[in-house]
C-alpha positions as a printed Julia matrix, in Angstrom:
507×3 Matrix{Float64}:
 -14.87  -19.6   -16.38
 -11.52  -20.83  -17.81
 -10.16  -24.25  -16.85
  -6.85  -26.08  -17.12
  -5.71  -29.59  -16.3
  -3.23  -30.05  -13.49
  -0.54  -32.68  -12.95
  -2.87  -35.52  -11.94
  -5.55  -34.89  -14.55
  -7.88  -32.86  -12.3
  -9.65  -29.99  -14.08
  -9.15  -26.75  -12.13
 -10.95  -23.45  -12.65
  -9.95  -19.85  -12.15
 -11.54  -16.48  -12.68
  -9.98  -13.15  -13.52
 -10.79   -9.64  -12.34
  -9.24   -6.33  -13.26
  -6.59   -4.96  -15.56
  -2.83   -4.92  -15.66
  -0.19   -7.54  -14.97
  -1.57  -10.83  -13.6
  -1.47  -11.55   -9.87
  -2.11  -15.2    -9.02
  -4.19  -15.41   -5.83
  -4.5   -18.45   -3.58
  -7.52  -18.63   -1.3
  -7.48  -19.71    2.31
 -10.2   -21.23    4.41
  -8.58  -23.68    4.09
 -10.26  -25.02    0.94
 -12.7   -22.19    0.41
 -14.07  -21.07   -2.94
 -11.9   -18.16   -4.11
 -15.05  -16.08   -4.6
 -14.67  -14.76   -1.04
 -11.58  -12.81   -2.16
 -13.78  -10.69   -4.44
 -11.64   -8.01   -6.05
  -9.51   -7.77   -2.88
 -10.89   -4.41   -1.91
 -10.22   -2.83   -5.3
  -6.77   -4.28   -5.92
  -8.18   -5.32   -9.3
  -7.87   -1.68  -10.35
  -4.11   -2.16  -10.26
  -3.62   -5.78  -11.31
  -5.48   -8.59  -13.08
  -6.37  -10.96  -10.26
  -6.15  -14.63  -11.26
  -8.24  -16.32   -8.57
  -7.64  -20.06   -8.43
 -10.38  -22.34   -7.15
  -8.44  -25.04   -5.34
  -9.24  -28.62   -6.27
 -12.68  -29.56   -4.99
 -13.78  -25.95   -4.42
 -15.78  -23.53   -6.53
 -15.86  -24.6   -10.16
 -12.84  -26.92   -9.86
 -13.31  -30.68  -10.01
 -12.78  -33.01   -7.1
  -9.63  -35.11   -7.47
  -9.64  -38.88   -7.72
  -7.31  -39.05   -4.72
  -8.62  -37.12   -1.67
  -5.07  -37.23   -0.32
  -4.18  -34.51   -2.81
  -6.16  -32.0    -0.78
  -3.1   -31.8     1.44
  -1.35  -28.46    1.11
   2.02  -29.71   -0.17
   0.33  -31.8    -2.85
  -1.3   -28.68   -4.29
   2.05  -27.05   -5.1
   1.84  -28.78   -8.49
  -1.51  -27.07   -9.13
   0.09  -23.65   -8.81
   2.92  -24.66  -11.14
   0.4   -26.03  -13.66
  -1.5   -22.73  -13.54
   1.7   -20.77  -14.13
   2.5   -22.9   -17.17
  -1.09  -22.6   -18.42
  -0.89  -18.79  -18.19
   2.39  -18.84  -20.12
   4.22  -16.85  -17.45
   7.95  -17.3   -16.9
   7.63  -15.81  -13.4
   4.58  -14.93  -11.36
   3.47  -12.44   -8.77
   1.8   -14.63   -6.15
  -0.57  -13.71   -3.3
  -1.73  -16.13   -0.65
  -4.33  -15.4     2.01
  -4.53  -17.18    5.35
  -4.11  -20.94    4.81
  -3.38  -20.16    1.16
  -0.24  -18.43    2.37
   1.13  -21.84    3.35
   0.65  -23.05   -0.21
   2.24  -19.86   -1.57
   5.2   -20.36    0.77
   5.66  -24.0    -0.24
   5.48  -23.03   -3.91
   8.11  -20.31   -3.41
  10.38  -22.79   -1.64
   9.97  -25.39   -4.4
  10.18  -22.96   -7.33
  12.06  -19.84   -6.17
  13.09  -19.02   -9.73
   9.41  -18.74  -10.71
   8.53  -16.04   -8.17
   8.72  -12.39   -9.18
   7.1   -11.17   -5.97
   5.24  -12.79   -3.1
   2.45  -11.33   -0.94
   1.32  -13.16    2.2
  -1.88  -11.71    3.67
  -2.73  -12.59    7.29
  -1.06  -15.86    6.42
  -0.87  -18.86    8.7
   2.79  -19.77    9.14
   2.56  -23.53    9.54
   4.77  -24.1     6.52
   7.51  -22.2     8.37
   6.91  -23.74   11.76
   5.33  -20.53   13.06
   2.02  -21.61   14.49
  -0.54  -20.02   16.79
  -1.7   -22.05   19.76
  -5.28  -21.98   20.99
  -4.08  -20.2    24.1
  -2.32  -17.51   22.06
  -5.38  -16.99   19.89
  -7.66  -16.76   22.94
  -5.4   -14.12   24.46
  -5.12  -12.14   21.22
  -8.86  -11.81   20.66
  -9.42  -10.2    24.04
  -8.68   -7.0    22.1
 -12.39   -7.14   21.28
 -13.49   -7.39   24.92
 -15.11   -3.95   24.85
 -17.26   -4.73   21.79
 -20.99   -5.26   22.48
 -21.03   -8.64   20.74
 -18.07  -10.02   22.69
 -19.76  -11.62   25.76
 -22.15  -13.72   23.7
 -19.49  -14.66   21.13
 -17.01  -15.52   23.88
 -19.51  -17.76   25.62
 -20.23  -19.6    22.36
 -16.51  -19.98   21.76
 -15.9   -21.39   25.24
 -18.7   -23.92   24.68
 -16.89  -25.54   21.74
 -15.52  -29.01   22.32
 -13.05  -31.32   20.58
 -15.86  -32.99   18.64
 -17.44  -29.78   17.38
 -17.68  -29.86   13.56
 -15.21  -27.58   11.79
 -18.06  -25.69   10.15
 -19.47  -24.81   13.57
 -16.04  -23.75   14.85
 -15.66  -21.31   11.95
 -19.19  -19.98   12.47
 -18.58  -19.25   16.14
 -15.12  -17.77   15.55
 -16.27  -15.52   12.71
 -16.8   -12.29   14.71
 -13.19  -12.46   15.91
 -11.89  -12.5    12.33
 -12.8    -8.93   11.43
 -11.67   -5.58   12.72
 -15.31   -4.46   12.72
 -18.17   -6.93   13.1
 -20.49   -4.81   10.98
 -22.96   -5.66    8.22
 -20.26   -6.07    5.58
 -18.29   -8.42    7.81
 -21.37  -10.47    8.7
 -22.28  -10.87    5.04
 -18.74  -11.86    4.12
 -18.55  -14.39    6.96
 -21.97  -15.89    6.2
 -20.84  -16.82    2.68
 -18.31  -19.3     4.06
 -21.02  -21.87    4.78
 -21.68  -22.34    1.07
 -18.1   -21.76   -0.11
 -16.06  -24.12    2.08
 -15.3   -27.77    1.35
 -15.18  -28.95    4.95
 -13.94  -32.49    4.34
 -11.1   -31.18    2.2
 -10.36  -28.51    4.81
  -9.69  -31.21    7.4
  -7.15  -32.8     5.07
  -5.36  -29.59    4.05
  -3.04  -29.41    7.06
  -2.8   -33.21    7.29
   0.18  -35.11    8.61
   3.18  -34.76    6.34
   2.0   -31.53    4.73
   4.84  -29.47    6.15
   8.57  -29.8     6.73
   9.39  -26.36    8.2
  13.11  -26.93    8.5
  13.42  -27.88    4.85
  11.14  -25.07    3.72
  13.15  -22.48    5.61
  16.34  -23.86    4.11
  14.94  -23.83    0.56
  13.68  -20.27    0.93
  17.28  -19.09    1.2
  17.33  -19.31   -2.62
  14.37  -16.91   -2.96
  15.64  -13.58   -4.27
  12.2   -12.09   -4.95
  10.75   -9.43   -2.63
   8.14  -10.56   -0.11
   5.4    -8.53    1.55
   3.94   -9.94    4.76
   0.72   -8.1     5.66
  -0.77   -8.62    9.11
  -3.94   -7.27   10.71
  -3.49   -5.35   13.94
  -6.38   -7.27   15.56
  -5.82  -10.65   13.94
  -5.57  -13.49   16.43
  -3.77  -15.8    14.03
  -1.31  -14.73   12.95
  -0.81  -11.85   15.32
   1.53   -9.1    14.1
   4.27  -10.62   16.27
   3.82  -14.03   14.66
   3.77  -12.43   11.21
   7.05  -10.71   11.99
   8.51  -14.03   13.08
   7.47  -15.6     9.77
   8.78  -12.67    7.72
  12.24  -13.17    9.19
  12.6   -16.47    7.31
  12.48  -14.72    3.92
  15.69  -13.11    2.66
  13.97   -9.99    1.31
  10.76   -9.41    3.25
   8.98   -6.41    4.67
   6.18   -6.45    7.23
   3.15   -4.18    7.1
   0.6    -4.16    9.92
  -2.75   -2.75    8.83
  -4.28   -0.7    11.66
  -7.67   -1.83   12.91
  -7.78   -4.87   10.64
  -8.49   -8.49   11.41
  -8.02  -11.62    9.34
  -9.76  -10.17    6.26
  -8.12   -6.75    5.96
  -9.61   -5.84    2.57
 -13.08   -6.18    4.14
 -12.19   -4.06    7.17
 -10.63   -1.19    5.21
 -10.25   -1.69    1.48
  -8.19    1.45    0.84
  -5.76    0.75    3.69
  -5.27   -2.76    2.29
  -4.86   -1.82   -1.36
  -2.35    1.01   -0.91
   0.59   -0.98    0.5
  -0.09   -4.02   -1.66
  -0.39   -1.98   -4.87
   2.75   -0.03   -3.99
   4.66   -3.24   -3.33
   3.56   -4.84   -6.59
   4.35   -1.81   -8.76
   7.99   -2.1    -9.86
   8.16    1.67  -10.3
   7.1     2.37   -6.7
   9.23    2.15   -3.59
   8.37    2.87    0.01
  10.17    4.33    2.99
   8.86    4.84    6.52
   9.17    8.3     8.07
   7.97    8.76   11.65
   5.83    5.63   11.34
   4.19    6.68    8.05
   4.88    4.63    4.92
   5.6     6.95    2.02
   5.36    5.69   -1.55
   7.59    7.25   -4.17
   8.63    6.66   -7.75
  12.27    6.68   -8.79
  13.55    7.3   -12.3
  16.89    8.1   -13.87
  20.46    6.85  -13.52
  21.92    6.07  -10.13
  24.56    8.56   -9.14
  23.02   11.39  -11.18
  22.17   14.65   -9.38
  18.99   14.07   -7.32
  15.72   15.93   -7.87
  12.72   15.49   -5.56
   9.26   16.26   -6.95
   6.51   17.16   -4.46
   2.86   17.34   -5.57
   0.01   19.59   -4.52
  -3.14   18.92   -2.54
  -5.26   16.1    -3.87
  -2.57   15.02   -6.33
   0.14   12.38   -6.15
   3.42   11.44   -7.76
   1.79   10.61  -11.09
   1.11   14.32  -11.68
   4.83   14.59  -12.5
   4.94   11.78  -15.11
   5.91   13.97  -18.07
   8.21   16.21  -16.08
   9.92   13.27  -14.37
  10.55   11.48  -17.66
  12.34   14.55  -19.06
  14.4    15.26  -15.94
  15.35   11.58  -15.62
  17.53   11.89  -18.72
  20.25   13.44  -16.59
  18.96   13.35  -12.99
  17.92   10.78  -10.42
  14.27   11.74   -9.91
  12.25   10.96   -6.79
   8.51   11.69   -7.08
   6.89   11.48   -3.65
   3.35   10.68   -2.49
   2.84   12.81    0.62
   0.91   11.34    3.54
  -2.77   10.98    2.77
  -2.14   10.91   -0.98
  -1.66    8.25   -3.62
  -0.23    5.0    -2.28
   1.13    6.46    0.97
  -0.41    5.92    4.4
  -3.31    8.02    5.65
  -2.47    8.69    9.29
  -5.27   11.22    9.83
  -3.04   14.11   10.9
  -2.39   16.76    8.27
  -1.05   20.28    7.97
   1.66   22.24    6.22
   3.93   21.7     9.2
   3.3    17.94    9.05
   4.12   17.87    5.35
   7.22   20.0     6.03
   8.53   17.58    8.63
   7.66   14.61    6.44
   9.55   16.01    3.47
  12.57   16.6     5.66
  12.41   13.07    7.0
  12.11   11.72    3.46
  15.22   13.58    2.31
  17.21   12.38    5.3
  15.97    8.79    5.07
  17.1     8.48    1.46
  20.33   10.4     1.91
  19.18   13.25   -0.32
  20.69   16.18    1.54
  21.53   18.86   -1.03
  18.98   17.63   -3.57
  16.99   20.0    -5.75
  13.37   20.11   -4.6
  10.67   20.99   -7.14
   7.3    21.42   -5.48
   3.79   22.48   -6.44
   1.12   24.33   -4.45
   0.6    22.65   -1.06
   3.85   20.71   -1.55
   5.6    23.98   -2.37
   4.32   25.45    0.88
   5.81   22.52    2.78
   9.09   22.82    0.86
   9.66   26.48    1.58
   8.81   25.97    5.25
  11.42   23.2     5.32
  14.0    25.34    3.52
  13.7    28.08    6.14
  13.81   25.66    9.08
  16.72   23.54    7.8
  18.62   25.77    5.37
  21.33   23.21    4.6
  19.0    20.35    3.7
  17.84   21.54    0.26
  20.32   22.36   -2.5
  18.08   24.24   -4.95
  14.41   25.08   -4.58
  11.68   25.45   -7.2
   8.33   26.67   -5.83
   5.5    26.36   -8.35
   2.47   28.41   -7.28
   3.07   28.1    -3.52
   0.57   29.51   -1.03
   1.45   33.0     0.08
   0.67   32.27    3.75
  -1.1    35.6     3.98
  -4.45   35.38    5.82
  -7.17   34.9     3.22
  -9.72   37.68    2.96
 -12.4    36.54    2.68
 -11.51   33.22    4.3
 -12.33   29.99    2.54
 -15.71   28.65    3.65
 -16.02   25.07    4.9
 -15.51   22.73    1.96
 -17.99   19.97    1.21
 -16.64   16.56    0.39
 -17.57   15.46   -3.14
 -19.44   12.21   -3.62
 -17.61    9.03   -4.5
 -14.15    7.68   -3.77
 -11.16   10.01   -3.67
  -7.48    9.44   -4.38
  -6.58   11.27   -1.19
  -7.81   11.64    2.37
 -10.47   14.34    2.46
  -9.39   15.36    5.97
  -6.43   17.11    4.33
  -8.77   19.76    2.92
 -10.3    21.2     6.12
  -6.96   20.91    7.92
  -5.01   22.88    5.32
  -7.85   25.32    4.6
  -7.79   26.32    8.26
  -4.05   27.05    8.01
  -4.5    29.01    4.77
  -7.21   31.12    6.37
  -5.06   31.9     9.41
  -1.43   30.92    8.75
   1.3    31.13   11.34
   2.8    34.63   10.82
   6.27   33.22   11.41
   6.04   31.14    8.23
   6.31   34.23    6.06
   8.54   36.2     8.4
  11.23   33.5     8.3
  11.48   33.4     4.51
  14.75   35.36    4.77
  16.33   32.3     6.44
  16.22   30.37    3.16
  19.73   30.02    1.73
  19.0    27.68   -1.18
  18.9    29.29   -4.64
  15.17   29.63   -5.24
  12.93   29.91   -8.28
   9.32   30.96   -7.74
   7.13   29.92  -10.68
   3.89   31.89  -10.98
   0.95   30.91  -13.16
  -0.27   34.38  -14.09
  -3.66   36.05  -13.78
  -5.77   32.92  -14.35
  -4.39   31.29  -11.21
  -6.4    31.4    -7.99
  -3.17   32.16   -6.12
  -2.54   35.87   -5.57
   0.27   36.82   -7.95
   1.0    39.85   -5.79
   1.63   37.55   -2.85
   3.93   35.38   -4.97
   5.92   38.45   -6.03
   6.27   39.52   -2.41
   7.25   35.98   -1.41
  10.04   35.98   -4.0
  11.25   39.34   -2.76
  11.43   37.99    0.79
  13.74   35.09   -0.11
  17.33   36.26   -0.58
  18.34   36.05   -4.24
  15.1    34.37   -5.35
  13.99   34.62   -8.95
  10.37   35.04  -10.05
   9.25   33.65  -13.43
   5.67   33.86  -14.68
   4.27   31.31  -17.13
   0.75   32.21  -18.21
  -0.8    28.82  -17.48
  -2.89   29.13  -14.35
  -2.22   27.11  -11.23
  -1.07   23.88  -12.91
   1.95   25.15  -14.81
   3.76   21.79  -14.92
   0.65   19.99  -16.22
  -0.82   22.56  -18.61
   2.4    23.94  -20.07
   5.05   21.3   -19.4
   7.48   22.54  -22.05
   7.5    26.07  -20.6
   7.78   24.65  -17.1
  10.79   22.52  -18.05
  12.41   25.43  -19.89
  12.17   27.59  -16.77
  13.46   24.85  -14.49
  16.32   23.94  -16.83
  17.31   27.56  -17.23
  17.3    27.9   -13.44
  20.11   25.37  -13.22
  18.85   21.79  -13.62
  21.21   20.97  -16.45
């Protein structure tokens, strides 16, 4: 495990997990071995996590002066780590009590922050605290859980002289969205990971000057993500929103069903918004309560093109196409709901994707944009073009569904083993609509006014080419072009795909 020496000569340790740009992570507890962060639910697949063991925890040495356990006196440790890593600016994540340290560091060194992530972070450094009464009220959200009566009784039996270790043990069930086996195992590890004496000193008198911190944060120009758990008693989502307001450029995300350790409750739901926030190529916009990730390339002010992927794909399927079009267009590659880094709300269908695409175009002011869409995304795009004819400027439909009842119908699909990059519930929902589509979807094709190109993949595609020909005939003025590539024209024959799209009018 690598070590470095901090400002007062104390040897501090850190561990690294993952690949990609470094993300410095500060543990909470307070004063808990950073091992409890693990790989933050799989965030290590997107970034190299640099997990600092605070002084006196994990593999780090105890300082000569116990007074340096105080939160504000550990700001120098973070700065020493930054210098040790040779980074001009850092992406910094703080969890719980560690969020106070991250906040103090950002206030003291705003020029060193590239981005800041505060996860279920206590807001003492900002003067946003949670009283015992507020916490007690918040955790009644668990009142219908079978473990609640016994846990509540144990909590009510605590007194002012109860050791901090016992307080944390009793409060543990209230810190997770689900008090299941994974949560119990994660909570049990705290007994061997926490430095209880140091924890008592962390929030000691003089650690915080909220007024000064809020004033100093005015100089922070870096983006800030504040992530709260829906069921967290401290901070509650309302308290997290209050804290977020003190940062000039902050956004708040509330993870549904999560408690104080959101990556334990639902790793995927935690990783998606954090990974999207940390990726400089990804932006997000909220449409009807669903956060949609999207990638933007090309010069501002250039003609806009929106790329919409197919089922089970995401915006990265367009990487080669987007790079070419970005030479003379502003390209927006979208992750539809349930895909990529976008939210997974659990409700899916071609009509849902249609409405979502329309909301995306309106939210970003992209009325009149060219929409290039593949397969399921193409189905959503042509449904949108017939419902709102003035919203789309030009339309490219690559291998769209014909919306003719399938004969024979698709049998129930079996979910493959292992993790997926999309929500499996999309498959049965859209298969049902492909088996028995709304007849009006095809009948209203004549309402489409946008110049339309239908790109067919030829005889090796599983999409009926006869249906695609009929679809093109039903859209006034539509052009049909066949590229013998199968279903994935843009991926398997990108040059031919681009030639057809460019010839259609994307010049």
